[in-house]
C-alpha positions in Angstrom: 184.3 51.4 69.0 184.8 53.4 71.4 183.8 56.8 71.8 186.2 59.1 73.4 184.9 62.7 75.6 186.1 64.7 72.5 183.9 63.0 69.9 181.0 63.8 72.5 182.3 66.9 73.2 182.2 67.7 69.5 178.7 66.5 68.8 176.9 67.9 71.8 178.5 71.9 70.2 177.3 70.4 66.7 173.6 70.0 67.9 173.4 72.7 70.1 174.5 75.1 67.0 171.8 73.5 64.8 169.4 73.7 67.8 170.4 77.3 68.6 170.0 77.9 64.7 166.1 76.6 64.3 165.1 78.8 67.5 166.6 82.1 65.6 165.2 81.2 62.6 161.6 80.4 64.8 162.0 83.5 66.4 162.1 86.4 63.7 158.6 85.4 62.5 155.7 86.7 63.3 153.8 84.3 65.2 150.0 85.5 64.1 150.3 85.8 60.7 149.4 89.1 58.8 147.1 87.0 56.4 144.8 85.3 58.5 143.8 88.7 59.1 140.2 89.2 59.3 138.1 92.9 59.4 136.4 92.4 62.5 132.8 92.9 61.6 133.6 89.5 59.3 134.6 87.2 62.5 132.6 84.7 63.0 131.2 83.6 65.9 132.3 80.0 67.0 135.4 80.4 65.1 138.9 81.2 65.8 140.4 84.7 64.0 142.8 87.1 64.1 141.7 90.7 63.7 144.3 93.7 63.8 143.8 97.2 65.2 144.3 99.5 67.7 144.6 98.4 71.0 142.4 100.7 74.1 141.7 100.0 77.7 138.1 98.3 78.1 138.7 99.8 81.8 141.2 101.3 84.0 144.2 101.6 82.5 147.1 99.2 83.4 150.7 100.6 84.8 153.5 98.8 83.9 155.5 97.3 87.0 159.1 98.0 86.0 158.9 101.3 83.5 155.6 102.5 85.9 154.0 103.6 82.6 150.6 103.7 82.1 149.6 101.5 79.2 146.7 99.4 78.3 148.7 96.1 77.8 152.2 95.2 79.8 154.0 91.6 80.0 157.1 91.4 82.2 159.6 88.5 82.0 163.0 88.0 84.4 165.5 85.5 84.1 168.2 84.6 86.6 171.8 82.8 85.7 171.9 79.5 86.8 175.7 78.2 86.9 176.1 74.5 88.0 179.0 71.9 87.3 176.9 70.4 84.4 174.3 73.4 83.9 174.7 76.7 82.8 171.6 79.0 82.1 168.6 81.6 82.4 165.8 80.2 84.2 162.5 81.9 84.8 162.1 83.8 87.8 158.8 85.8 87.1 156.2 85.8 84.4 153.6 88.6 85.0 151.5 90.7 82.6 148.2 92.4 82.7 144.7 90.7 82.8 142.6 93.3 82.3 140.1 93.5 78.9 141.0 96.0 76.5 139.6 96.9 72.8 140.8 96.4 69.6 139.8 98.8 66.7 140.2 98.7 62.8 138.4 101.1 60.3 135.9 98.3 60.2 134.7 98.0 63.7 135.7 97.3 67.3 135.8 93.9 69.4 136.5 93.6 73.2 139.1 91.1 74.3 139.1 89.2 76.9 142.4 89.8 79.0 141.9 87.3 81.6 142.0 85.1 79.0 145.0 86.5 77.5 148.7 86.3 76.6 151.2 88.8 75.8 153.9 87.7 73.3 156.7 89.6 73.3 159.0 90.0 69.9 161.5 88.5 69.9 163.3 91.3 69.0 162.8 93.3 72.4 165.8 93.3 74.4 166.7 91.7 77.2 168.4 94.7 80.3 170.8 93.8 83.0 169.5 94.3 86.4 171.7 96.6 88.1 171.7 98.5 91.8 169.2 100.3 92.7 167.3 98.6 89.5 163.1 98.9 89.8 163.1 95.0 88.9 165.3 94.1 91.8 162.8 95.9 93.7 160.2 93.5 92.5 161.6 90.7 92.1 162.7 91.4 96.4 158.7 91.8 96.8 158.3 88.4 95.7 160.4 87.0 98.0 163.2 85.9 95.6 166.8 86.6 96.1 168.8 89.4 93.8 172.2 88.7 94.7 172.5 86.5 91.6 172.8 87.6 87.6 169.0 89.0 87.4 168.0 90.4 83.1 164.3 91.4 82.3 162.5 92.8 79.4 159.1 94.5 79.9 157.1 95.0 76.5 154.3 97.4 76.6 151.2 98.5 74.7 150.0 101.7 74.6 146.7 103.0 73.8 147.2 103.7 70.2 149.5 100.9 69.7 148.9 98.3 66.8 148.0 95.1 67.7 147.5 91.7 66.2 145.2 89.3 68.1 144.0 85.2 67.7 141.1 83.6 69.6 138.0 82.4 69.6 135.5 84.7 68.1 132.1 85.0 70.4 129.4 87.8 70.6 128.2 89.2 73.6 124.0 90.0 73.1 124.1 92.3 76.3 125.7 95.2 74.5 124.0 95.0 71.2 125.6 91.6 69.9 129.3 93.2 70.3 132.6 90.8 68.6 134.1 89.7 71.7 137.8 87.9 71.3 138.0 85.1 74.2 140.2 82.1 74.9 139.3 79.1 72.9 138.5 75.5 74.8 142.4 74.7 75.3 143.7 77.6 75.0 144.4 81.3 75.2 144.3 84.6 73.5 147.3 85.4 71.6 148.0 89.2 71.6 151.2 90.3 69.6 152.1 93.8 68.6 152.7 95.6 66.2 
């Protein structure tokens, strides 16, 4: 039985559509479930926990790389379009985020989150922007030694003071500050932060 190129193209197209639908469904759901949330004082040392509350800077506020906005946290993603004979996709050029400690407060207490071991999960709904002539993203890309002649898109997720966040990580107690609750990275991962 001989398989022709049309059959192969149809099979690849169908698989691509199914893959796209699955990825779309996964991206639409929250990464950190609200059902997992515990009040901050009930987070047990040595266990993973999810806390939720409002974000506040623990130190000097951050400054977002593209917008220049003063914030508690930011994440910038920049991609460039790659087109070759057999390949066409958006490839990452830059993925950068703030790495400073911050505080999460709810009505029951507060916890310090170790920003140096944390990653901000940008919402799937966060729109991509096309880089235009004179855009600050082009200056940022050029300052990192990358070419700005290709098609570039970017997005920036910013968490301001007072914005709601959900945080998943390993709970520790810091005795140097009166047994303060600290959310730190588990041994094999990162602290995950989701806005909203």
